[in-house]
N, CA, C and O of each residue as an XYZ file, in Angstrom:
640
protein
N      -5.644      6.639    -71.432
C      -5.491      5.757    -70.300
C      -6.144      6.419    -69.101
O      -5.896      7.589    -68.809
N      -6.985      5.653    -68.408
C      -7.685      6.231    -67.264
C      -6.981      5.859    -65.972
O      -6.347      4.808    -65.868
N      -7.099      6.701    -65.034
C      -6.472      6.496    -63.720
C      -7.335      5.535    -62.912
O      -8.561      5.608    -62.991
N      -6.719      4.621    -62.121
C      -7.524      3.735    -61.283
C      -8.241      4.559    -60.227
O      -7.708      5.536    -59.701
N      -9.440      4.146    -59.938
C     -10.217      4.860    -58.926
C      -9.673      4.509    -57.546
O      -9.383      3.350    -57.247
N      -9.546      5.521    -56.729
C      -9.078      5.278    -55.362
C     -10.265      4.917    -54.490
O     -11.396      5.333    -54.739
N      -9.978      4.136    -53.467
C     -11.029      3.717    -52.545
C     -11.432      4.907    -51.699
O     -10.582      5.712    -51.319
N     -12.702      5.031    -51.401
C     -13.114      6.151    -50.545
C     -12.538      5.949    -49.136
O     -12.496      4.834    -48.616
N     -12.103      7.045    -48.548
C     -11.542      6.995    -47.199
C     -12.667      6.885    -46.187
O     -13.716      7.516    -46.314
N     -12.413      6.060    -45.177
C     -13.382      5.945    -44.087
C     -13.188      7.139    -43.175
O     -12.060      7.493    -42.833
N     -14.259      7.743    -42.792
C     -14.136      8.894    -41.908
C     -14.207      8.432    -40.463
O     -14.868      7.448    -40.133
N     -13.517      9.159    -39.623
C     -13.519      8.855    -38.194
C     -14.888      9.175    -37.631
O     -15.569     10.068    -38.134
N     -15.305      8.460    -36.591
C     -16.616      8.762    -36.015
C     -16.634     10.186    -35.482
O     -15.639     10.679    -34.949
N     -17.769     10.830    -35.633
C     -17.905     12.187    -35.129
C     -17.871     12.147    -33.620
O     -18.351     11.204    -32.990
N     -17.291     13.195    -33.051
C     -17.156     13.258    -31.600
C     -17.956     14.424    -31.067
O     -18.134     15.441    -31.737
N     -18.435     14.254    -29.842
C     -19.137     15.353    -29.198
C     -18.160     16.149    -28.360
O     -16.956     15.900    -28.422
N     -18.642     17.092    -27.583
C     -17.782     17.980    -26.804
C     -16.944     17.243    -25.772
O     -15.889     17.739    -25.378
N     -17.387     16.063    -25.318
C     -16.625     15.341    -24.296
C     -15.568     14.430    -24.898
O     -14.945     13.654    -24.174
N     -15.351     14.507    -26.210
C     -14.354     13.703    -26.926
C     -14.702     12.228    -26.965
O     -13.833     11.403    -27.248
N     -15.931     11.877    -26.693
C     -16.389     10.495    -26.812
C     -17.105     10.370    -28.155
O     -17.840     11.282    -28.532
N     -16.916      9.278    -28.886
C     -17.665      9.120    -30.121
C     -19.167      9.188    -29.835
O     -19.651      8.671    -28.828
N     -19.873      9.829    -30.733
C     -21.318      9.957    -30.570
C     -21.921      8.566    -30.579
O     -21.536      7.713    -31.378
N     -22.848      8.353    -29.705
C     -23.497      7.049    -29.613
C     -22.930      6.187    -28.504
O     -23.553      5.196    -28.125
N     -21.759      6.535    -27.970
C     -21.193      5.785    -26.853
C     -21.533      6.514    -25.562
O     -21.321      7.720    -25.435
N     -22.054      5.772    -24.627
C     -22.417      6.370    -23.347
C     -21.173      6.610    -22.508
O     -20.230      5.819    -22.520
N     -21.191      7.703    -21.789
C     -20.107      7.990    -20.850
C     -20.221      7.023    -19.687
O     -21.326      6.604    -19.342
N     -19.093      6.655    -19.071
C     -19.181      5.744    -17.932
C     -20.052      6.360    -16.838
O     -20.029      7.569    -16.607
N     -20.807      5.511    -16.184
C     -21.691      5.986    -15.118
C     -20.861      6.519    -13.959
O     -19.853      5.927    -13.572
N     -21.298      7.635    -13.419
C     -20.597      8.203    -12.270
C     -21.104      7.536    -11.004
O     -22.286      7.216    -10.876
N     -20.186      7.335    -10.075
C     -20.530      6.723     -8.812
C     -21.365      7.717     -8.003
O     -20.964      8.865     -7.813
N     -22.514      7.269     -7.535
C     -23.368      8.171     -6.767
C     -23.061      8.099     -5.276
O     -23.338      9.045     -4.539
N     -22.492      6.985     -4.829
C     -22.123      6.825     -3.428
C     -20.636      6.531     -3.373
O     -20.152      5.651     -4.084
N     -19.918      7.246     -2.551
C     -18.481      7.040     -2.422
C     -18.199      5.639     -1.902
O     -18.920      5.131     -1.044
N     -17.149      5.016     -2.424
C     -16.749      3.690     -1.978
C     -16.094      3.821     -0.609
O     -15.100      4.532     -0.460
N     -16.636      3.149      0.374
C     -16.107      3.203      1.733
C     -15.860      1.773      2.198
O     -16.745      0.922      2.111
N     -14.681      1.522      2.681
C     -14.327      0.196      3.161
C     -15.151     -0.150      4.401
O     -15.336      0.699      5.273
N     -15.643     -1.377      4.489
C     -16.360     -1.774      5.702
C     -15.440     -1.825      6.926
O     -15.917     -1.892      8.059
N     -14.134     -1.794      6.700
C     -13.172     -1.819      7.802
C     -12.829     -0.419      8.303
O     -12.135     -0.265      9.308
N     -13.321      0.603      7.593
C     -12.998      1.986      7.976
C     -13.451      2.262      9.406
O     -14.585      1.960      9.778
N     -12.568      2.828     10.187
C     -12.881      3.158     11.564
C     -12.629      2.020     12.546
O     -12.703      2.221     13.758
N     -12.331      0.825     12.032
C     -12.057     -0.310     12.914
C     -10.688     -0.100     13.567
O      -9.738      0.317     12.905
N     -10.595     -0.386     14.846
C      -9.300     -0.268     15.515
C      -8.389     -1.404     15.050
O      -8.855     -2.437     14.570
N      -7.094     -1.194     15.201
C      -6.142     -2.236     14.815
C      -6.374     -3.484     15.656
O      -6.292     -4.600     15.143
N      -6.660     -3.309     16.934
C      -6.908     -4.468     17.802
C      -8.145     -5.248     17.338
O      -8.125     -6.479     17.308
N      -9.215     -4.541     16.978
C     -10.412     -5.219     16.471
C     -10.121     -5.924     15.147
O     -10.631     -7.015     14.891
N      -9.301     -5.295     14.312
C      -8.920     -5.897     13.030
C      -8.137     -7.191     13.273
O      -8.375     -8.203     12.615
N      -7.203     -7.144     14.223
C      -6.415     -8.342     14.548
C      -7.344     -9.475     14.971
O      -7.197    -10.609     14.516
N      -8.303     -9.163     15.845
C      -9.230    -10.189     16.333
C     -10.093    -10.747     15.201
O     -10.409    -11.937     15.195
N     -10.472     -9.907     14.254
C     -11.381    -10.334     13.190
C     -10.680    -10.992     12.006
O     -11.278    -11.833     11.335
N      -9.435    -10.633     11.736
C      -8.799    -11.029     10.476
C      -7.600    -11.955     10.585
O      -7.031    -12.334      9.562
N      -7.197    -12.333     11.795
C      -5.981    -13.139     11.905
C      -6.193    -14.379     12.766
O      -7.171    -14.488     13.505
N      -5.249    -15.309     12.647
C      -5.278    -16.544     13.432
C      -4.432    -16.348     14.690
O      -3.832    -15.290     14.884
N      -4.391    -17.357     15.526
C      -3.714    -17.259     16.832
C      -2.261    -16.815     16.724
O      -1.884    -15.803     17.313
N      -1.432    -17.558     15.977
C      -0.014    -17.191     15.922
C       0.173    -15.858     15.202
O       1.041    -15.069     15.574
N      -0.638    -15.603     14.172
C      -0.537    -14.324     13.462
C      -0.918    -13.163     14.380
O      -0.274    -12.114     14.364
N      -1.950    -13.354     15.167
C      -2.378    -12.303     16.098
C      -1.246    -11.924     17.032
O      -0.993    -10.741     17.262
N      -0.561    -12.928     17.573
C       0.550    -12.664     18.493
C       1.693    -11.920     17.798
O       2.254    -10.977     18.355
N       2.034    -12.347     16.584
C       3.114    -11.703     15.836
C       2.739    -10.262     15.517
O       3.552     -9.356     15.697
N       1.523    -10.044     15.049
C       1.104     -8.692     14.674
C       1.059     -7.779     15.894
O       1.463     -6.619     15.809
N       0.577     -8.280     17.017
C       0.587     -7.457     18.243
C       2.007     -7.047     18.618
O       2.240     -5.911     19.033
N       2.961     -7.980     18.471
C       4.363     -7.649     18.760
C       4.889     -6.607     17.776
O       5.596     -5.681     18.172
N       4.545     -6.756     16.490
C       4.986     -5.791     15.482
C       4.444     -4.394     15.809
O       5.176     -3.406     15.752
N       3.162     -4.327     16.150
C       2.540     -3.041     16.497
C       3.242     -2.432     17.713
O       3.501     -1.228     17.736
N       3.549     -3.244     18.714
C       4.233     -2.749     19.920
C       5.622     -2.206     19.582
O       6.032     -1.178     20.121
N       6.346     -2.888     18.695
C       7.675     -2.421     18.284
C       7.556     -1.070     17.580
O       8.335     -0.156     17.852
N       6.591     -0.945     16.681
C       6.422      0.324     15.963
C       6.074      1.440     16.943
O       6.597      2.548     16.826
N       5.208      1.167     17.895
C       4.832      2.199     18.883
C       6.034      2.673     19.696
O       6.159      3.858     20.003
N       6.921      1.731     20.043
C       8.123      2.120     20.798
C       9.125      2.865     19.921
O       9.711      3.858     20.351
N       9.321      2.388     18.698
C      10.326      2.964     17.808
C       9.876      4.289     17.188
O      10.707      5.136     16.859
N       8.566      4.466     17.030
C       8.030      5.681     16.412
C       6.834      6.169     17.224
O       5.692      6.057     16.780
N       7.099      6.712     18.418
C       5.992      7.087     19.299
C       5.089      8.179     18.729
O       3.958      8.332     19.190
N       5.555      8.937     17.745
C       4.731      9.977     17.129
C       3.894      9.484     15.967
O       3.125     10.250     15.387
N       4.032      8.221     15.622
C       3.304      7.665     14.471
C       1.847      7.373     14.828
O       1.509      7.090     15.978
N       1.014      7.449     13.818
C      -0.378      7.045     13.973
C      -0.561      5.726     13.235
O       0.230      5.377     12.358
N      -1.598      5.009     13.596
C      -1.901      3.768     12.887
C      -3.406      3.667     12.711
O      -4.186      4.115     13.551
N      -3.789      3.065     11.596
C      -5.200      2.909     11.269
C      -5.330      1.787     10.251
O      -4.345      1.327      9.675
N      -6.555      1.363     10.047
C      -6.817      0.375      9.006
C      -7.099      1.136      7.720
O      -8.073      1.884      7.635
N      -6.247      0.946      6.720
C      -6.420      1.515      5.384
C      -6.044      0.432      4.397
O      -5.176     -0.395      4.675
N      -6.685      0.433      3.259
C      -6.411     -0.579      2.246
C      -6.538     -1.986      2.854
O      -5.826     -2.910      2.462
N      -7.451     -2.126      3.812
C      -7.780     -3.406      4.464
C      -6.653     -3.984      5.308
O      -6.609     -5.196      5.522
N      -5.740     -3.145      5.790
C      -4.625     -3.627      6.607
C      -4.130     -2.505      7.513
O      -4.404     -1.337      7.238
N      -3.413     -2.825      8.579
C      -2.852     -1.772      9.430
C      -1.766     -0.992      8.686
O      -0.862     -1.568      8.080
N      -1.884      0.329      8.751
C      -0.928      1.242      8.122
C      -0.383      2.157      9.209
O      -1.134      2.637     10.057
N       0.917      2.395      9.183
C       1.565      3.295     10.133
C       2.012      4.538      9.378
O       2.611      4.449      8.305
N       1.709      5.715      9.962
C       2.006      6.965      9.275
C       2.706      7.964     10.189
O       2.384      8.095     11.369
N       3.650      8.643      9.618
C       4.277      9.791     10.245
C       4.863     10.586      9.083
O       5.842     10.172      8.464
N       4.255     11.725      8.799
C       4.574     12.502      7.605
C       4.340     11.654      6.353
O       5.148     11.653      5.424
N       3.231     10.943      6.352
C       2.877     10.024      5.269
C       3.041      8.589      5.739
O       3.655      8.332      6.775
N       2.491      7.657      4.975
C       2.623      6.251      5.380
C       4.062      5.776      5.258
O       4.772      6.131      4.316
N       4.482      4.965      6.231
C       5.835      4.423      6.145
C       5.864      2.907      6.243
O       6.835      2.285      5.811
N       4.814      2.291      6.807
C       4.846      0.834      6.969
C       3.438      0.255      6.969
O       2.455      0.959      7.199
N       3.367     -1.052      6.704
C       2.094     -1.772      6.720
C       2.320     -3.199      7.186
O       3.436     -3.717      7.152
N       1.231     -3.821      7.625
C       1.250     -5.236      8.008
C       0.195     -5.936      7.175
O      -0.930     -5.453      7.049
N       0.562     -7.075      6.607
C      -0.384     -7.821      5.771
C      -0.259     -9.311      6.068
O       0.773     -9.920      5.785
N      -1.309     -9.895      6.638
C      -1.259    -11.346      6.891
C      -1.592    -12.139      5.630
O      -2.384    -11.704      4.794
N      -0.981    -13.287      5.515
C      -1.292    -14.244      4.453
C      -1.543    -15.584      5.144
O      -1.451    -15.677      6.368
N      -1.852    -16.594      4.384
C      -2.195    -17.884      4.979
C      -1.051    -18.466      5.821
O      -1.278    -18.964      6.923
N       0.170    -18.400      5.296
C       1.297    -19.058      5.969
C       2.317    -18.093      6.568
O       3.313    -18.537      7.138
N       2.092    -16.781      6.451
C       3.056    -15.819      6.985
C       2.382    -14.481      7.239
O       1.218    -14.273      6.898
N       3.141    -13.581      7.846
C       2.730    -12.186      8.017
C       3.832    -11.343      7.387
O       5.011    -11.522      7.691
N       3.442    -10.426      6.510
C       4.417     -9.515      5.905
C       4.404     -8.186      6.639
O       3.347     -7.669      6.999
N       5.574     -7.650      6.852
C       5.719     -6.290      7.350
C       6.456     -5.552      6.253
O       7.558     -5.941      5.867
N       5.847     -4.483      5.748
C       6.432     -3.793      4.609
C       6.632     -2.316      4.837
O       6.040     -1.715      5.734
N       7.491     -1.737      3.995
C       7.828     -0.323      4.055
C       7.587      0.319      2.694
O       7.940     -0.245      1.658
N       6.979      1.509      2.708
C       6.777      2.246      1.459
C       8.111      2.548      0.797
O       8.232      2.467     -0.426
N       9.099      2.890      1.584
C      10.427      3.187      1.049
C      11.383      2.025      1.344
O      12.533      2.246      1.723
N      10.920      0.825      1.175
C      11.709     -0.359      1.491
C      12.992     -0.480      0.698
O      13.949     -1.099      1.162
N      13.028      0.106     -0.497
C      14.251      0.065     -1.297
C      15.353      0.919     -0.678
O      16.533      0.734     -0.976
N      14.957      1.863      0.195
C      15.924      2.779      0.801
C      16.170      2.511      2.283
O      17.158      2.994      2.836
N      15.304      1.762      2.925
C      15.390      1.542      4.370
C      16.627      0.714      4.712
O      16.935     -0.277      4.050
N      17.323      1.142      5.755
C      18.478      0.385      6.248
C      18.005     -0.992      6.697
O      17.001     -1.102      7.401
N      18.711     -2.030      6.302
C      18.330     -3.405      6.596
C      19.520     -4.123      7.221
O      20.269     -4.802      6.519
N      19.705     -3.982      8.541
C      20.907     -4.518      9.191
C      21.044     -6.039      9.108
O      22.160     -6.556      9.156
N      19.945     -6.752      8.985
C      19.997     -8.221      8.951
C      19.823     -8.798      7.546
O      19.895    -10.014      7.365
N      19.591     -7.931      6.543
C      19.419     -8.413      5.169
C      18.144     -9.226      4.979
O      18.140    -10.199      4.225
N      17.067     -8.842      5.649
C      15.828     -9.633      5.590
C      14.787     -9.077      4.625
O      13.803     -9.756      4.330
N      14.980     -7.861      4.128
C      13.976     -7.260      3.255
C      14.020     -7.822      1.841
O      15.090     -7.980      1.253
N      12.857     -8.117      1.314
C      12.695     -8.409     -0.105
C      12.337     -7.070     -0.724
O      11.287     -6.507     -0.413
N      13.191     -6.551     -1.595
C      13.035     -5.187     -2.089
C      12.565     -5.149     -3.539
O      12.927     -5.986     -4.366
N      11.743     -4.140     -3.803
C      11.342     -3.834     -5.169
C      11.963     -2.510     -5.563
O      12.942     -2.073     -4.958
N      11.392     -1.865     -6.583
C      11.906     -0.567     -7.020
C      11.748      0.486     -5.942
O      12.616      1.341     -5.767
N      10.627      0.423     -5.208
C      10.355      1.420     -4.173
C      10.089      0.782     -2.813
O      10.657      1.186     -1.798
N       9.224     -0.210     -2.812
C       8.796     -0.810     -1.546
C       9.661     -2.018     -1.200
O      10.451     -2.504     -2.009
N       9.479     -2.479      0.032
C      10.165     -3.681      0.475
C       9.428     -4.266      1.661
O       8.742     -3.549      2.390
N       9.569     -5.569      1.856
C       8.891     -6.224      2.977
C       9.697     -7.443      3.413
O      10.579     -7.922      2.701
N       9.363     -7.928      4.607
C       9.905     -9.205      5.047
C       8.750    -10.047      5.561
O       7.708     -9.522      5.954
N       8.947    -11.356      5.554
C       7.894    -12.289      5.958
C       8.300    -13.000      7.243
O       9.458    -13.368      7.444
N       7.302    -13.178      8.104
C       7.499    -13.901      9.357
C       6.541    -15.091      9.340
O       5.341    -14.924      9.122
N       7.072    -16.287      9.568
C       6.249    -17.498      9.526
C       5.946    -18.070     10.897
O       5.183    -19.028     11.022
N       6.547    -17.480     11.934
C       6.249    -17.880     13.310
C       6.654    -16.747     14.235
O       7.399    -15.844     13.854
N       6.154    -16.813     15.438
C       6.461    -15.777     16.419
C       7.957    -15.717     16.720
O       8.494    -14.652     17.025
N       8.616    -16.854     16.633
C      10.048    -16.923     16.948
C      10.918    -16.228     15.905
O      12.054    -15.856     16.200
N      10.396    -16.046     14.680
C      11.188    -15.440     13.612
C      11.289    -13.927     13.696
O      12.150    -13.338     13.041
N      10.443    -13.283     14.475
C      10.417    -11.825     14.525
C      11.640    -11.284     15.263
O      11.825    -11.553     16.450
N      12.467    -10.524     14.556
C      13.632     -9.865     15.147
C      13.199     -8.440     15.494
O      13.223     -7.556     14.638
N      12.808     -8.221     16.740
C      12.261     -6.934     17.164
C      13.289     -5.815     17.061
O      12.934     -4.685     16.725
N      14.537     -6.102     17.339
C      15.580     -5.074     17.268
C      15.782     -4.609     15.828
O      15.883     -3.409     15.571
N      15.842     -5.554     14.888
C      16.001     -5.194     13.472
C      14.778     -4.416     12.981
O      14.919     -3.447     12.236
N      13.582     -4.836     13.394
C      12.361     -4.123     13.003
C      12.384     -2.691     13.528
O      12.045     -1.765     12.792
N      12.773     -2.495     14.772
C      12.821     -1.153     15.354
C      13.803     -0.264     14.591
O      13.512      0.908     14.349
N      14.951     -0.802     14.213
C      15.937     -0.038     13.443
C      15.362      0.390     12.096
O      15.523      1.536     11.678
N      14.693     -0.537     11.426
C      14.111     -0.218     10.114
C      12.977      0.800     10.243
O      12.851      1.692      9.404
N      12.158      0.675     11.280
C      11.053      1.627     11.491
C      11.616      3.028     11.709
O      11.129      3.989     11.114
N      12.626      3.152     12.548
C      13.220      4.469     12.807
C      13.772      5.082     11.520
O      13.628      6.282     11.287
N      14.398      4.262     10.696
C      14.946      4.775      9.445
C      13.829      5.168      8.477
O      13.942      6.182      7.788
N      12.776      4.395      8.417
C      11.638      4.718      7.538
C      11.000      6.048      7.933
O      10.651      6.854      7.071
N      10.849      6.272      9.229
C      10.287      7.538      9.717
C      11.222      8.690      9.354
O      10.762      9.746      8.920
N      12.517      8.496      9.528
C      13.487      9.541      9.191
C      13.431      9.865      7.691
O      13.511     11.033      7.308
N      13.297      8.848      6.851
C      13.182      9.084      5.403
C      11.931      9.910      5.079
O      11.982     10.808      4.238
N      10.812      9.609      5.745
C       9.597     10.401      5.510
C       9.787     11.848      5.926
O       9.278     12.751      5.263
N      10.509     12.086      7.008
C      10.745     13.464      7.440
C      11.681     14.192      6.472
O      11.515     15.386      6.225
N      12.644     13.487      5.938
C      13.585     14.100      5.006
C      12.983     14.320      3.624
O      13.238     15.346      2.993
N      12.183     13.365      3.148
C      11.713     13.385      1.762
C      10.225     13.678      1.597
O       9.758     13.886      0.476
N       9.479     13.697      2.691
C       8.035     13.893      2.593
C       7.307     12.576      2.393
O       7.918     11.507      2.393
N       6.020     12.665      2.225
C       5.196     11.461      2.081
C       5.569     10.698      0.807
O       5.724     11.299     -0.256
N       5.711      9.390      0.915
C       6.051      8.594     -0.275
C       4.874      8.466     -1.243
O       5.052      7.986     -2.363
N       3.691      8.882     -0.835
C       2.529      8.775     -1.719
C       2.286     10.056     -2.512
O       1.369     10.107     -3.332
N       3.089     11.084     -2.282
C       2.934     12.347     -3.007
C       3.684     12.260     -4.325
O       4.875     11.947     -4.353
N       2.985     12.536     -5.408
C       3.631     12.524     -6.737
C       4.426     13.813     -6.910
O       3.970     14.893     -6.534
N       5.591     13.687     -7.472
C       6.443     14.877     -7.694
C       6.682     15.067     -9.152
O       7.372     16.007     -9.547
């Protein structure tokens, strides 16, 4: 009685030193660094270029509240939106068609006296649909707490 012949095993493709199968091109390396066209734009110029009338007014008020509540914070346009930083980023403003969002990197931990934050695992934000909806006192309280969290825990963008 003869044994059935086994099927030949397929061999894995040979690999070169970079662990890529031979014959596959490595991804092309970027020769020019990606730079946002908004880089270096002031927040005021960004407001004028990227927002509508009511949004502009709301965002200017939000920026003024942050400046009063966190006088040591810096602000700049990053990720195509205003970002506020003090020992790392703590807040951002993002306009949409029908609202303006104000968000916190540590929104899941920020004190929310009025219960207005929509929270995720880490971040949180609230939406304003008109100038009348902005609660400046609640925003100032949340900004102060966000800054305190950054001082206690370090930058929220640092991996640990």
